[in-house]
C-alpha beads as a LAMMPS data file, in Angstrom:
LAMMPS data file: protein, C-alpha beads

502 atoms
501 bonds

1 atom types
1 bond types

-500.0 500.0 xlo xhi
-500.0 500.0 ylo yhi
-500.0 500.0 zlo zhi

Masses

1 110.0

Atoms # bond

1 1 1 375.301 -173.331 53.293
2 1 1 378.651 -175.123 54.276
3 1 1 381.427 -175.840 51.735
4 1 1 382.685 -179.405 51.383
5 1 1 385.634 -180.856 49.360
6 1 1 385.137 -184.331 48.289
7 1 1 387.804 -186.602 48.509
8 1 1 388.430 -190.092 46.565
9 1 1 391.152 -192.685 47.570
10 1 1 391.210 -195.804 45.364
11 1 1 393.569 -198.161 47.474
12 1 1 394.837 -201.750 47.255
13 1 1 392.237 -202.772 49.547
14 1 1 389.190 -200.798 49.191
15 1 1 387.865 -197.275 47.462
16 1 1 387.084 -194.823 49.857
17 1 1 385.242 -191.094 49.970
18 1 1 384.989 -188.774 52.634
19 1 1 383.616 -185.230 52.830
20 1 1 385.776 -182.707 54.260
21 1 1 385.121 -179.054 55.729
22 1 1 387.162 -175.923 55.130
23 1 1 388.771 -176.267 58.528
24 1 1 390.339 -179.394 57.287
25 1 1 387.940 -181.884 59.207
26 1 1 386.767 -185.038 57.855
27 1 1 382.843 -185.064 58.248
28 1 1 382.252 -188.447 56.963
29 1 1 383.777 -191.215 55.093
30 1 1 382.705 -194.409 53.223
31 1 1 384.515 -197.279 52.037
32 1 1 383.928 -200.439 49.725
33 1 1 386.488 -203.209 49.696
34 1 1 387.693 -204.924 46.414
35 1 1 389.613 -207.896 45.390
36 1 1 393.422 -208.554 44.655
37 1 1 393.927 -211.132 42.442
38 1 1 397.202 -213.455 42.761
39 1 1 396.809 -215.596 39.578
40 1 1 400.323 -217.050 40.095
41 1 1 403.235 -216.567 42.050
42 1 1 404.671 -212.903 41.853
43 1 1 401.635 -211.604 40.013
44 1 1 398.968 -209.236 41.581
45 1 1 395.995 -207.715 39.790
46 1 1 392.608 -205.606 40.264
47 1 1 389.700 -205.315 38.217
48 1 1 389.388 -201.408 37.363
49 1 1 385.223 -201.793 37.039
50 1 1 385.537 -203.029 40.828
51 1 1 387.420 -199.653 41.495
52 1 1 384.596 -197.752 40.002
53 1 1 381.882 -199.647 41.478
54 1 1 383.527 -198.946 45.000
55 1 1 383.464 -195.002 44.272
56 1 1 380.046 -195.089 43.252
57 1 1 378.790 -197.261 46.145
58 1 1 381.003 -194.846 48.474
59 1 1 379.876 -191.378 47.237
60 1 1 376.015 -192.626 47.120
61 1 1 376.327 -193.713 50.893
62 1 1 377.878 -190.322 51.746
63 1 1 374.942 -188.237 50.112
64 1 1 372.641 -190.462 51.440
65 1 1 373.979 -189.617 54.972
66 1 1 374.445 -186.241 53.867
67 1 1 371.864 -184.923 51.605
68 1 1 372.624 -181.462 52.415
69 1 1 376.121 -181.819 51.143
70 1 1 375.195 -182.135 47.481
71 1 1 375.091 -178.518 46.795
72 1 1 377.837 -177.653 49.119
73 1 1 380.471 -179.589 47.219
74 1 1 382.925 -177.140 45.622
75 1 1 385.354 -179.397 44.144
76 1 1 386.311 -183.271 43.886
77 1 1 389.803 -184.571 44.188
78 1 1 391.058 -188.167 43.843
79 1 1 393.860 -189.967 44.782
80 1 1 394.798 -193.632 44.021
81 1 1 397.314 -196.732 44.366
82 1 1 400.144 -195.792 42.196
83 1 1 401.683 -197.595 38.953
84 1 1 398.620 -199.746 38.028
85 1 1 398.405 -200.068 34.541
86 1 1 395.121 -199.170 32.824
87 1 1 394.778 -199.800 28.979
88 1 1 391.717 -198.241 27.374
89 1 1 390.768 -198.787 23.657
90 1 1 389.736 -195.917 21.412
91 1 1 386.227 -195.999 22.611
92 1 1 387.279 -195.702 26.264
93 1 1 386.521 -199.088 27.046
94 1 1 388.846 -201.285 28.900
95 1 1 390.959 -203.384 26.814
96 1 1 391.859 -206.092 29.771
97 1 1 389.411 -206.947 32.726
98 1 1 392.272 -206.873 35.131
99 1 1 395.259 -205.018 35.407
100 1 1 398.873 -205.324 36.778
101 1 1 399.009 -203.732 40.389
102 1 1 402.244 -201.633 41.983
103 1 1 403.289 -205.079 43.688
104 1 1 403.416 -207.316 40.678
105 1 1 406.994 -208.623 40.076
106 1 1 406.189 -210.570 36.695
107 1 1 408.195 -207.610 35.259
108 1 1 411.420 -208.693 36.751
109 1 1 412.861 -210.163 33.545
110 1 1 412.446 -206.943 31.902
111 1 1 414.215 -205.069 34.460
112 1 1 416.978 -207.214 34.401
113 1 1 417.389 -207.136 30.882
114 1 1 417.250 -203.349 30.875
115 1 1 419.708 -203.467 33.569
116 1 1 421.916 -205.217 31.558
117 1 1 422.086 -203.137 28.585
118 1 1 422.230 -199.605 30.736
119 1 1 424.186 -198.497 33.152
120 1 1 422.224 -196.441 35.987
121 1 1 424.344 -193.499 35.693
122 1 1 423.294 -193.685 31.585
123 1 1 419.378 -193.390 32.517
124 1 1 418.870 -191.918 35.914
125 1 1 418.872 -188.249 34.808
126 1 1 416.211 -189.214 31.828
127 1 1 413.954 -191.049 34.415
128 1 1 414.686 -189.758 37.691
129 1 1 414.353 -193.256 38.995
130 1 1 416.397 -196.552 39.354
131 1 1 414.777 -199.376 37.402
132 1 1 412.324 -201.511 39.778
133 1 1 409.231 -204.032 38.443
134 1 1 406.895 -201.495 39.985
135 1 1 407.167 -199.053 37.209
136 1 1 404.463 -198.672 34.496
137 1 1 407.184 -198.398 31.618
138 1 1 408.293 -202.158 32.382
139 1 1 404.608 -203.073 32.714
140 1 1 404.174 -202.123 29.113
141 1 1 407.212 -203.834 28.040
142 1 1 405.772 -206.617 29.351
143 1 1 402.408 -206.527 27.782
144 1 1 404.249 -205.803 24.403
145 1 1 406.279 -208.935 25.121
146 1 1 403.303 -211.287 26.242
147 1 1 400.227 -209.701 25.118
148 1 1 400.934 -207.856 21.654
149 1 1 397.340 -208.178 20.576
150 1 1 396.354 -206.011 23.937
151 1 1 398.563 -203.228 23.677
152 1 1 397.556 -203.125 20.000
153 1 1 394.188 -202.298 20.778
154 1 1 395.037 -199.905 23.149
155 1 1 394.839 -196.093 22.648
156 1 1 395.888 -194.585 26.167
157 1 1 397.278 -195.864 29.382
158 1 1 396.196 -194.496 32.451
159 1 1 396.835 -194.987 36.228
160 1 1 393.880 -195.871 38.636
161 1 1 392.821 -192.490 39.789
162 1 1 393.164 -191.335 36.027
163 1 1 390.739 -194.263 35.120
164 1 1 388.135 -193.011 37.618
165 1 1 388.822 -189.344 36.642
166 1 1 387.902 -190.380 33.148
167 1 1 384.889 -191.970 34.349
168 1 1 383.718 -188.936 35.989
169 1 1 384.934 -186.232 33.339
170 1 1 385.601 -187.807 30.422
171 1 1 388.666 -186.437 30.530
172 1 1 391.961 -188.086 29.670
173 1 1 395.429 -187.019 31.764
174 1 1 398.156 -188.369 33.984
175 1 1 399.517 -186.135 36.631
176 1 1 403.127 -185.068 37.431
177 1 1 403.376 -187.421 40.457
178 1 1 402.232 -190.609 38.757
179 1 1 404.324 -189.455 35.835
180 1 1 407.234 -189.012 37.583
181 1 1 406.978 -192.744 38.729
182 1 1 406.557 -194.234 35.721
183 1 1 410.014 -194.791 34.186
184 1 1 408.995 -192.547 31.035
185 1 1 409.007 -189.082 32.475
186 1 1 412.045 -186.474 31.996
187 1 1 412.077 -185.019 35.454
188 1 1 413.926 -181.951 34.019
189 1 1 411.081 -180.866 31.747
190 1 1 407.987 -182.668 33.469
191 1 1 407.403 -184.044 29.825
192 1 1 407.442 -187.631 28.620
193 1 1 410.860 -188.749 27.927
194 1 1 411.800 -189.256 24.271
195 1 1 415.047 -190.802 25.402
196 1 1 413.479 -193.542 27.721
197 1 1 410.634 -193.969 25.310
198 1 1 413.313 -194.896 22.743
199 1 1 415.318 -197.309 24.944
200 1 1 412.236 -199.029 26.175
201 1 1 410.764 -199.446 22.547
202 1 1 407.598 -197.953 23.719
203 1 1 405.313 -195.440 21.557
204 1 1 404.307 -192.164 23.098
205 1 1 400.976 -192.334 21.275
206 1 1 399.736 -194.467 24.332
207 1 1 400.666 -191.756 26.968
208 1 1 398.070 -189.008 28.102
209 1 1 399.216 -185.504 28.442
210 1 1 401.086 -184.550 31.793
211 1 1 399.045 -181.879 34.282
212 1 1 399.424 -180.581 37.497
213 1 1 397.756 -182.163 40.563
214 1 1 396.028 -179.055 41.421
215 1 1 394.706 -178.463 38.027
216 1 1 390.870 -178.632 37.123
217 1 1 390.483 -181.424 34.923
218 1 1 386.858 -181.027 34.079
219 1 1 383.208 -180.952 34.965
220 1 1 381.421 -183.577 36.555
221 1 1 379.351 -185.239 33.548
222 1 1 375.636 -185.017 33.774
223 1 1 374.976 -188.530 33.684
224 1 1 377.679 -189.626 36.420
225 1 1 376.461 -186.781 38.760
226 1 1 372.614 -188.311 38.631
227 1 1 374.141 -191.622 39.249
228 1 1 376.092 -190.168 42.154
229 1 1 373.593 -187.759 43.362
230 1 1 375.819 -184.673 42.505
231 1 1 375.550 -181.711 40.885
232 1 1 376.683 -181.574 37.291
233 1 1 379.691 -179.936 36.557
234 1 1 380.996 -180.391 39.564
235 1 1 384.633 -179.064 39.209
236 1 1 387.247 -182.517 39.341
237 1 1 390.971 -181.842 39.826
238 1 1 393.503 -184.016 38.293
239 1 1 394.785 -185.254 41.514
240 1 1 397.834 -187.415 42.555
241 1 1 399.260 -190.501 43.606
242 1 1 397.942 -191.965 47.155
243 1 1 401.452 -191.684 48.599
244 1 1 402.433 -187.976 47.336
245 1 1 399.250 -187.068 48.409
246 1 1 399.687 -188.673 52.068
247 1 1 402.661 -186.634 52.208
248 1 1 400.911 -183.468 51.597
249 1 1 398.244 -184.371 53.946
250 1 1 400.638 -185.270 56.895
251 1 1 402.395 -182.328 56.554
252 1 1 405.542 -182.857 54.934
253 1 1 405.622 -180.412 52.371
254 1 1 408.973 -178.351 52.703
255 1 1 412.529 -179.290 52.720
256 1 1 413.777 -180.016 56.095
257 1 1 410.632 -182.507 56.982
258 1 1 410.646 -186.083 56.537
259 1 1 408.504 -188.805 56.313
260 1 1 408.433 -192.337 58.080
261 1 1 405.915 -194.759 57.018
262 1 1 406.358 -198.191 58.456
263 1 1 403.731 -200.856 57.598
264 1 1 404.663 -203.996 56.411
265 1 1 407.785 -201.921 54.933
266 1 1 409.057 -198.792 55.604
267 1 1 409.041 -195.919 53.424
268 1 1 411.543 -192.885 54.271
269 1 1 410.844 -189.672 52.256
270 1 1 412.439 -186.221 52.340
271 1 1 411.619 -182.968 50.237
272 1 1 414.061 -181.585 47.922
273 1 1 414.057 -179.077 44.912
274 1 1 415.312 -181.721 42.662
275 1 1 415.336 -185.684 42.457
276 1 1 418.132 -187.194 44.011
277 1 1 419.794 -189.349 41.253
278 1 1 421.400 -192.476 42.912
279 1 1 420.801 -195.808 42.474
280 1 1 419.331 -196.731 45.741
281 1 1 416.792 -193.681 45.949
282 1 1 413.471 -193.495 44.122
283 1 1 411.747 -190.216 43.375
284 1 1 408.261 -188.901 43.178
285 1 1 407.311 -185.521 42.042
286 1 1 405.121 -183.784 44.920
287 1 1 401.759 -182.509 44.800
288 1 1 402.985 -179.132 45.557
289 1 1 405.663 -178.931 42.747
290 1 1 409.031 -180.247 44.532
291 1 1 410.464 -183.620 44.857
292 1 1 410.219 -186.222 47.422
293 1 1 413.563 -188.624 47.091
294 1 1 412.433 -192.077 49.109
295 1 1 413.988 -195.096 50.017
296 1 1 411.929 -198.501 50.917
297 1 1 412.804 -200.917 53.368
298 1 1 411.059 -204.112 52.357
299 1 1 411.003 -205.236 56.095
300 1 1 409.588 -202.654 58.261
301 1 1 407.043 -203.940 60.081
302 1 1 407.518 -207.577 58.876
303 1 1 410.729 -207.684 60.945
304 1 1 408.247 -207.516 64.028
305 1 1 405.858 -209.858 62.171
306 1 1 408.602 -212.565 61.385
307 1 1 409.683 -212.156 64.969
308 1 1 406.651 -212.636 66.311
309 1 1 405.688 -215.702 64.292
310 1 1 409.214 -217.278 64.408
311 1 1 410.139 -216.831 68.174
312 1 1 406.487 -217.601 69.520
313 1 1 404.630 -219.342 66.848
314 1 1 402.113 -216.074 66.919
315 1 1 401.265 -217.144 70.381
316 1 1 402.004 -213.308 71.675
317 1 1 400.184 -210.532 70.390
318 1 1 401.951 -207.376 69.155
319 1 1 401.576 -205.399 72.408
320 1 1 403.232 -208.473 74.296
321 1 1 406.237 -208.411 71.832
322 1 1 406.461 -204.683 72.162
323 1 1 406.580 -205.168 76.215
324 1 1 409.076 -207.736 75.751
325 1 1 411.414 -205.161 74.007
326 1 1 410.944 -202.474 76.588
327 1 1 412.640 -204.728 79.066
328 1 1 416.136 -204.820 76.924
329 1 1 418.627 -201.440 77.305
330 1 1 418.905 -199.310 74.356
331 1 1 421.360 -201.226 72.156
332 1 1 420.294 -204.452 73.121
333 1 1 423.165 -205.550 74.765
334 1 1 425.638 -205.141 71.441
335 1 1 423.285 -207.029 69.524
336 1 1 422.446 -205.936 65.881
337 1 1 419.837 -207.174 63.320
338 1 1 419.973 -206.767 59.739
339 1 1 416.560 -206.266 58.478
340 1 1 416.527 -207.813 55.063
341 1 1 414.428 -210.748 55.254
342 1 1 413.150 -210.373 51.802
343 1 1 416.433 -208.598 50.395
344 1 1 416.286 -204.922 49.160
345 1 1 414.249 -203.425 46.498
346 1 1 417.086 -201.285 44.800
347 1 1 420.391 -200.972 44.332
348 1 1 423.274 -203.786 43.782
349 1 1 422.074 -205.767 46.730
350 1 1 418.660 -207.179 45.974
351 1 1 419.708 -210.312 47.474
352 1 1 420.728 -209.022 50.909
353 1 1 419.939 -211.744 53.562
354 1 1 418.752 -210.474 57.299
355 1 1 421.084 -211.855 60.339
356 1 1 421.763 -211.189 63.835
357 1 1 425.355 -210.137 64.533
358 1 1 426.841 -210.179 67.837
359 1 1 424.498 -212.888 69.596
360 1 1 425.718 -214.012 72.751
361 1 1 424.853 -216.316 75.761
362 1 1 423.297 -212.690 77.938
363 1 1 420.707 -212.194 74.872
364 1 1 417.293 -213.045 75.735
365 1 1 413.813 -212.726 73.499
366 1 1 413.828 -208.842 74.813
367 1 1 417.036 -208.033 73.394
368 1 1 416.166 -209.892 69.851
369 1 1 412.999 -208.056 69.570
370 1 1 414.583 -204.767 70.529
371 1 1 417.458 -205.580 68.055
372 1 1 414.705 -205.894 65.347
373 1 1 413.045 -202.519 65.655
374 1 1 416.301 -200.900 66.302
375 1 1 417.643 -202.443 62.986
376 1 1 414.866 -201.209 60.836
377 1 1 415.746 -198.053 61.984
378 1 1 419.457 -198.266 61.398
379 1 1 418.858 -199.417 58.054
380 1 1 416.675 -196.428 57.458
381 1 1 419.134 -194.149 59.113
382 1 1 421.786 -195.322 56.688
383 1 1 419.630 -194.003 53.723
384 1 1 418.586 -190.796 55.541
385 1 1 422.151 -189.931 55.929
386 1 1 422.787 -190.054 52.155
387 1 1 419.803 -188.243 51.464
388 1 1 420.988 -185.525 53.939
389 1 1 424.358 -185.275 52.155
390 1 1 422.828 -185.199 48.451
391 1 1 420.501 -182.628 49.523
392 1 1 422.720 -180.356 51.689
393 1 1 419.478 -180.157 54.219
394 1 1 419.626 -181.750 57.354
395 1 1 416.062 -183.092 58.616
396 1 1 414.281 -180.924 61.353
397 1 1 411.533 -183.025 61.826
398 1 1 410.094 -186.672 60.924
399 1 1 406.287 -187.470 60.628
400 1 1 405.485 -191.044 61.271
401 1 1 402.262 -192.847 59.926
402 1 1 400.992 -196.055 59.566
403 1 1 401.172 -199.431 62.015
404 1 1 404.519 -198.627 63.220
405 1 1 403.118 -195.261 64.562
406 1 1 401.228 -196.843 67.344
407 1 1 404.517 -198.427 69.007
408 1 1 405.400 -195.743 71.402
409 1 1 408.738 -197.501 72.060
410 1 1 409.570 -197.724 68.235
411 1 1 409.141 -194.394 67.840
412 1 1 411.615 -193.246 70.296
413 1 1 414.190 -195.589 69.345
414 1 1 413.703 -194.016 65.811
415 1 1 413.688 -190.587 67.099
416 1 1 416.921 -191.538 68.962
417 1 1 418.372 -192.974 65.935
418 1 1 417.691 -190.461 63.214
419 1 1 418.520 -187.624 65.646
420 1 1 415.350 -185.569 65.313
421 1 1 411.969 -185.156 67.086
422 1 1 409.166 -187.639 65.476
423 1 1 405.607 -186.529 65.288
424 1 1 402.346 -188.456 65.009
425 1 1 399.287 -186.583 62.680
426 1 1 395.859 -186.741 64.519
427 1 1 394.159 -187.752 61.541
428 1 1 395.170 -191.177 60.058
429 1 1 393.324 -190.390 56.650
430 1 1 396.185 -188.365 55.214
431 1 1 395.807 -189.017 51.729
432 1 1 392.272 -187.757 51.906
433 1 1 393.609 -184.683 53.622
434 1 1 395.992 -184.179 50.870
435 1 1 393.126 -184.427 48.275
436 1 1 391.147 -181.631 50.164
437 1 1 394.255 -179.362 50.449
438 1 1 394.785 -179.565 46.586
439 1 1 390.905 -178.885 46.398
440 1 1 391.001 -176.003 48.650
441 1 1 394.056 -174.659 46.302
442 1 1 391.888 -175.134 43.065
443 1 1 388.843 -173.274 44.201
444 1 1 391.060 -170.268 45.847
445 1 1 390.343 -171.288 49.399
446 1 1 394.200 -171.254 50.195
447 1 1 397.025 -169.677 48.341
448 1 1 399.196 -172.977 48.085
449 1 1 398.694 -176.605 48.873
450 1 1 401.521 -176.117 52.142
451 1 1 399.211 -173.398 53.475
452 1 1 396.169 -175.793 52.687
453 1 1 398.200 -178.421 54.544
454 1 1 399.586 -176.396 57.456
455 1 1 395.915 -175.102 58.446
456 1 1 394.424 -178.750 58.102
457 1 1 397.173 -181.158 59.888
458 1 1 397.437 -181.341 63.540
459 1 1 399.629 -183.635 65.591
460 1 1 398.964 -185.733 68.402
461 1 1 402.237 -186.611 69.733
462 1 1 405.736 -185.669 69.545
463 1 1 408.467 -188.050 70.471
464 1 1 412.103 -186.358 71.224
465 1 1 415.231 -188.428 71.005
466 1 1 416.455 -190.032 73.955
467 1 1 420.149 -188.371 74.904
468 1 1 421.380 -191.284 76.770
469 1 1 420.078 -193.647 73.864
470 1 1 421.219 -191.287 71.373
471 1 1 424.927 -191.529 72.520
472 1 1 424.771 -195.537 72.294
473 1 1 423.143 -195.286 68.750
474 1 1 425.505 -192.782 67.386
475 1 1 428.492 -195.304 68.148
476 1 1 426.208 -198.109 66.751
477 1 1 425.125 -197.063 63.616
478 1 1 428.812 -196.944 62.048
479 1 1 429.065 -200.730 63.101
480 1 1 425.772 -201.625 61.890
481 1 1 426.913 -199.967 58.353
482 1 1 429.942 -201.713 58.436
483 1 1 428.379 -204.963 59.025
484 1 1 426.196 -204.396 56.256
485 1 1 428.521 -203.531 53.599
486 1 1 430.965 -206.556 54.809
487 1 1 428.480 -208.930 54.448
488 1 1 427.659 -208.023 50.692
489 1 1 430.483 -210.393 49.498
490 1 1 428.724 -213.377 50.660
491 1 1 425.254 -212.884 49.421
492 1 1 426.238 -214.345 46.330
493 1 1 428.157 -217.161 48.005
494 1 1 424.559 -217.716 49.721
495 1 1 422.662 -217.729 46.437
496 1 1 425.105 -220.740 45.196
497 1 1 424.500 -222.877 47.850
498 1 1 420.626 -223.090 46.836
499 1 1 419.667 -223.812 50.372
500 1 1 417.152 -221.103 50.836
501 1 1 414.235 -223.261 49.427
502 1 1 410.554 -223.216 50.786

Bonds

1 1 1 2
2 1 2 3
3 1 3 4
4 1 4 5
5 1 5 6
6 1 6 7
7 1 7 8
8 1 8 9
9 1 9 10
10 1 10 11
11 1 11 12
12 1 12 13
13 1 13 14
14 1 14 15
15 1 15 16
16 1 16 17
17 1 17 18
18 1 18 19
19 1 19 20
20 1 20 21
21 1 21 22
22 1 22 23
23 1 23 24
24 1 24 25
25 1 25 26
26 1 26 27
27 1 27 28
28 1 28 29
29 1 29 30
30 1 30 31
31 1 31 32
32 1 32 33
33 1 33 34
34 1 34 35
35 1 35 36
36 1 36 37
37 1 37 38
38 1 38 39
39 1 39 40
40 1 40 41
41 1 41 42
42 1 42 43
43 1 43 44
44 1 44 45
45 1 45 46
46 1 46 47
47 1 47 48
48 1 48 49
49 1 49 50
50 1 50 51
51 1 51 52
52 1 52 53
53 1 53 54
54 1 54 55
55 1 55 56
56 1 56 57
57 1 57 58
58 1 58 59
59 1 59 60
60 1 60 61
61 1 61 62
62 1 62 63
63 1 63 64
64 1 64 65
65 1 65 66
66 1 66 67
67 1 67 68
68 1 68 69
69 1 69 70
70 1 70 71
71 1 71 72
72 1 72 73
73 1 73 74
74 1 74 75
75 1 75 76
76 1 76 77
77 1 77 78
78 1 78 79
79 1 79 80
80 1 80 81
81 1 81 82
82 1 82 83
83 1 83 84
84 1 84 85
85 1 85 86
86 1 86 87
87 1 87 88
88 1 88 89
89 1 89 90
90 1 90 91
91 1 91 92
92 1 92 93
93 1 93 94
94 1 94 95
95 1 95 96
96 1 96 97
97 1 97 98
98 1 98 99
99 1 99 100
100 1 100 101
101 1 101 102
102 1 102 103
103 1 103 104
104 1 104 105
105 1 105 106
106 1 106 107
107 1 107 108
108 1 108 109
109 1 109 110
110 1 110 111
111 1 111 112
112 1 112 113
113 1 113 114
114 1 114 115
115 1 115 116
116 1 116 117
117 1 117 118
118 1 118 119
119 1 119 120
120 1 120 121
121 1 121 122
122 1 122 123
123 1 123 124
124 1 124 125
125 1 125 126
126 1 126 127
127 1 127 128
128 1 128 129
129 1 129 130
130 1 130 131
131 1 131 132
132 1 132 133
133 1 133 134
134 1 134 135
135 1 135 136
136 1 136 137
137 1 137 138
138 1 138 139
139 1 139 140
140 1 140 141
141 1 141 142
142 1 142 143
143 1 143 144
144 1 144 145
145 1 145 146
146 1 146 147
147 1 147 148
148 1 148 149
149 1 149 150
150 1 150 151
151 1 151 152
152 1 152 153
153 1 153 154
154 1 154 155
155 1 155 156
156 1 156 157
157 1 157 158
158 1 158 159
159 1 159 160
160 1 160 161
161 1 161 162
162 1 162 163
163 1 163 164
164 1 164 165
165 1 165 166
166 1 166 167
167 1 167 168
168 1 168 169
169 1 169 170
170 1 170 171
171 1 171 172
172 1 172 173
173 1 173 174
174 1 174 175
175 1 175 176
176 1 176 177
177 1 177 178
178 1 178 179
179 1 179 180
180 1 180 181
181 1 181 182
182 1 182 183
183 1 183 184
184 1 184 185
185 1 185 186
186 1 186 187
187 1 187 188
188 1 188 189
189 1 189 190
190 1 190 191
191 1 191 192
192 1 192 193
193 1 193 194
194 1 194 195
195 1 195 196
196 1 196 197
197 1 197 198
198 1 198 199
199 1 199 200
200 1 200 201
201 1 201 202
202 1 202 203
203 1 203 204
204 1 204 205
205 1 205 206
206 1 206 207
207 1 207 208
208 1 208 209
209 1 209 210
210 1 210 211
211 1 211 212
212 1 212 213
213 1 213 214
214 1 214 215
215 1 215 216
216 1 216 217
217 1 217 218
218 1 218 219
219 1 219 220
220 1 220 221
221 1 221 222
222 1 222 223
223 1 223 224
224 1 224 225
225 1 225 226
226 1 226 227
227 1 227 228
228 1 228 229
229 1 229 230
230 1 230 231
231 1 231 232
232 1 232 233
233 1 233 234
234 1 234 235
235 1 235 236
236 1 236 237
237 1 237 238
238 1 238 239
239 1 239 240
240 1 240 241
241 1 241 242
242 1 242 243
243 1 243 244
244 1 244 245
245 1 245 246
246 1 246 247
247 1 247 248
248 1 248 249
249 1 249 250
250 1 250 251
251 1 251 252
252 1 252 253
253 1 253 254
254 1 254 255
255 1 255 256
256 1 256 257
257 1 257 258
258 1 258 259
259 1 259 260
260 1 260 261
261 1 261 262
262 1 262 263
263 1 263 264
264 1 264 265
265 1 265 266
266 1 266 267
267 1 267 268
268 1 268 269
269 1 269 270
270 1 270 271
271 1 271 272
272 1 272 273
273 1 273 274
274 1 274 275
275 1 275 276
276 1 276 277
277 1 277 278
278 1 278 279
279 1 279 280
280 1 280 281
281 1 281 282
282 1 282 283
283 1 283 284
284 1 284 285
285 1 285 286
286 1 286 287
287 1 287 288
288 1 288 289
289 1 289 290
290 1 290 291
291 1 291 292
292 1 292 293
293 1 293 294
294 1 294 295
295 1 295 296
296 1 296 297
297 1 297 298
298 1 298 299
299 1 299 300
300 1 300 301
301 1 301 302
302 1 302 303
303 1 303 304
304 1 304 305
305 1 305 306
306 1 306 307
307 1 307 308
308 1 308 309
309 1 309 310
310 1 310 311
311 1 311 312
312 1 312 313
313 1 313 314
314 1 314 315
315 1 315 316
316 1 316 317
317 1 317 318
318 1 318 319
319 1 319 320
320 1 320 321
321 1 321 322
322 1 322 323
323 1 323 324
324 1 324 325
325 1 325 326
326 1 326 327
327 1 327 328
328 1 328 329
329 1 329 330
330 1 330 331
331 1 331 332
332 1 332 333
333 1 333 334
334 1 334 335
335 1 335 336
336 1 336 337
337 1 337 338
338 1 338 339
339 1 339 340
340 1 340 341
341 1 341 342
342 1 342 343
343 1 343 344
344 1 344 345
345 1 345 346
346 1 346 347
347 1 347 348
348 1 348 349
349 1 349 350
350 1 350 351
351 1 351 352
352 1 352 353
353 1 353 354
354 1 354 355
355 1 355 356
356 1 356 357
357 1 357 358
358 1 358 359
359 1 359 360
360 1 360 361
361 1 361 362
362 1 362 363
363 1 363 364
364 1 364 365
365 1 365 366
366 1 366 367
367 1 367 368
368 1 368 369
369 1 369 370
370 1 370 371
371 1 371 372
372 1 372 373
373 1 373 374
374 1 374 375
375 1 375 376
376 1 376 377
377 1 377 378
378 1 378 379
379 1 379 380
380 1 380 381
381 1 381 382
382 1 382 383
383 1 383 384
384 1 384 385
385 1 385 386
386 1 386 387
387 1 387 388
388 1 388 389
389 1 389 390
390 1 390 391
391 1 391 392
392 1 392 393
393 1 393 394
394 1 394 395
395 1 395 396
396 1 396 397
397 1 397 398
398 1 398 399
399 1 399 400
400 1 400 401
401 1 401 402
402 1 402 403
403 1 403 404
404 1 404 405
405 1 405 406
406 1 406 407
407 1 407 408
408 1 408 409
409 1 409 410
410 1 410 411
411 1 411 412
412 1 412 413
413 1 413 414
414 1 414 415
415 1 415 416
416 1 416 417
417 1 417 418
418 1 418 419
419 1 419 420
420 1 420 421
421 1 421 422
422 1 422 423
423 1 423 424
424 1 424 425
425 1 425 426
426 1 426 427
427 1 427 428
428 1 428 429
429 1 429 430
430 1 430 431
431 1 431 432
432 1 432 433
433 1 433 434
434 1 434 435
435 1 435 436
436 1 436 437
437 1 437 438
438 1 438 439
439 1 439 440
440 1 440 441
441 1 441 442
442 1 442 443
443 1 443 444
444 1 444 445
445 1 445 446
446 1 446 447
447 1 447 448
448 1 448 449
449 1 449 450
450 1 450 451
451 1 451 452
452 1 452 453
453 1 453 454
454 1 454 455
455 1 455 456
456 1 456 457
457 1 457 458
458 1 458 459
459 1 459 460
460 1 460 461
461 1 461 462
462 1 462 463
463 1 463 464
464 1 464 465
465 1 465 466
466 1 466 467
467 1 467 468
468 1 468 469
469 1 469 470
470 1 470 471
471 1 471 472
472 1 472 473
473 1 473 474
474 1 474 475
475 1 475 476
476 1 476 477
477 1 477 478
478 1 478 479
479 1 479 480
480 1 480 481
481 1 481 482
482 1 482 483
483 1 483 484
484 1 484 485
485 1 485 486
486 1 486 487
487 1 487 488
488 1 488 489
489 1 489 490
490 1 490 491
491 1 491 492
492 1 492 493
493 1 493 494
494 1 494 495
495 1 495 496
496 1 496 497
497 1 497 498
498 1 498 499
499 1 499 500
500 1 500 501
501 1 501 502
């Protein structure tokens, strides 16, 4: 009988389930979409019951296609979108039918109030992270301030994949990767931080125990197993957040390796033994026990989307826009683009603006498009330099994934600006492979998560820096940095003009 790992991924757009064999091959995958609700501007919600129904439908679909896999599944591991704050009462029932998601911004006033009261140096070492509306700690503050009746009924707070695990096993836990991005975990001890809970006015009684991702949480409940078509008591792991799981499943599992995930935004992550305590750097605990310092540029692929819409009224495809950019030389004839179309996520300049700098009569559409692609890479490289200096570890290689990895030109630009080779995984379902890698460790098929990832992850492309381009970009990077810093004094003046309306 063949052994399988059952991976579950509760994403923002769908719930997915996959069968993965011991060689790391995804044998089958099924998914079921769920709706994202936007009741008003800045709000973003989903219904946990819809996540659960999506998991049930997806697993049953897999088993109907591969009935022999039922007895071959050796472990179940779930991951999920991070920061969504699920409230359960003392009977294990949902307090609210919908929950705030990672991209819900209604907690901005709570973040601003906290930052006015505490300086970054006063809380970074206790929380491991700068303040941002995504963190569950601020979501709990919002609930305390606006829905005290709901919080009063709450017995425990879970994250999305923890809710799925609870339905699978009846056990309550939160893993280290999720807890590290709650703004409530002490990064030194790995336990809930009494200092942060006190400063935020929250009760520790709401929080479940923190456990390691590869630990066994419990066995599959008999009634749930019957509903899913699985064996009762099949081992279920604690699991982790989808992003750290995807890091593992893309092979980014040791210092010297980095990740570039460019979709709408651009997330750059490195691996370090300790969190990097900086007001512009966030930190997520990894599934294998170390840390993933990361920066998020709000504008990654969204820069190309903006240029396509604004310069072509969406009449060109992305392939055609990419082809236009290939007609401009490296450096876009001295044209710079600062990619802050929606500001910055962290730091003192969240009101930063995008701009073209150096525009001249000899610049045409190819230069504008290439400058946008280069600008995202220059902005990312600025943060990479900060992280390399803090860790004392130069990057050796970067793994690129998501939509931005489909552009050969953009990958070559990034490799030349970052100054390191870029590789692209063969398998796009990196979070699924990460779940399988942890499951392999839990059942003794691998000695470590890194060993399992090394066995499972394969790469389709390796893009080397272009020496000629790299020489040009090395001269341009300091100029980009100076434009960025010199523009900061103007952002508040732009705000005061109040001309940036809809």
